[in-house]
C-alpha angles and dihedrals in degrees: 000000000000091000089052094049088047094053091046090053091049090048089051092056098041118034098200094188099058114080094188088071090059132069120208110229096180148323141218136167125257112215141183106210109291093357122081103203103179146353111237121207125187116218136183131198111272108273095011110090115125117164097213094048090048094049092050093044094244096123130065114254137174126221113205114201117195108189112226104179117096089239133352116196123235091243088054093048092050094043091052096049090044089053093045095053098036097048088060096051112104101228149358091263091054089050092052092045095053094037092109097050092046090050094053091052094047091052090061100049113099133198117279137225125203113285096020108146121215127180125205108193112197120201115179093212102036109033135245128310121209108208117182118186092342094310124108107232101172147357115217110212123185127087098228095045091047093050092046094054090044092049092044090063103030099042104026092123135337096262092048091049093048090050096049090047097041097124096050095042088053089052094056 
């Protein structure tokens, strides 16, 4: 019951389905060697986009993934997200401690087709929602894992970070 109320509260704050409530700050493509699996857009709630707060992970943001490959297998999707998260965890002990949380997420990730749209809504206080084609499939709870995913996309490398924060960087 608590989980249900928590999810309803989260939805009331961040409507993931209505794009007019989100402002795109920048975008980049994420690629695996010769394949470009998805375009990643960083979005912030309309009227709430402070560069310092976003960089420090103190503001809600939404990552929109638009899959570009004709088909990405479920195994490839799971391997990608596992790598994204685990590469940002600071130690082997941290990976072992968070393994159950990571595995719960990975079990829910499906294969993808070109033009599938996923939203990953990050809230620093409440966790991360995975929304696939307008349906919530998972809520990722755990500060260390949430921060790892956030940093994997936002701070993957300086070029990616600059592209995702392009609109805010230009304003300053």
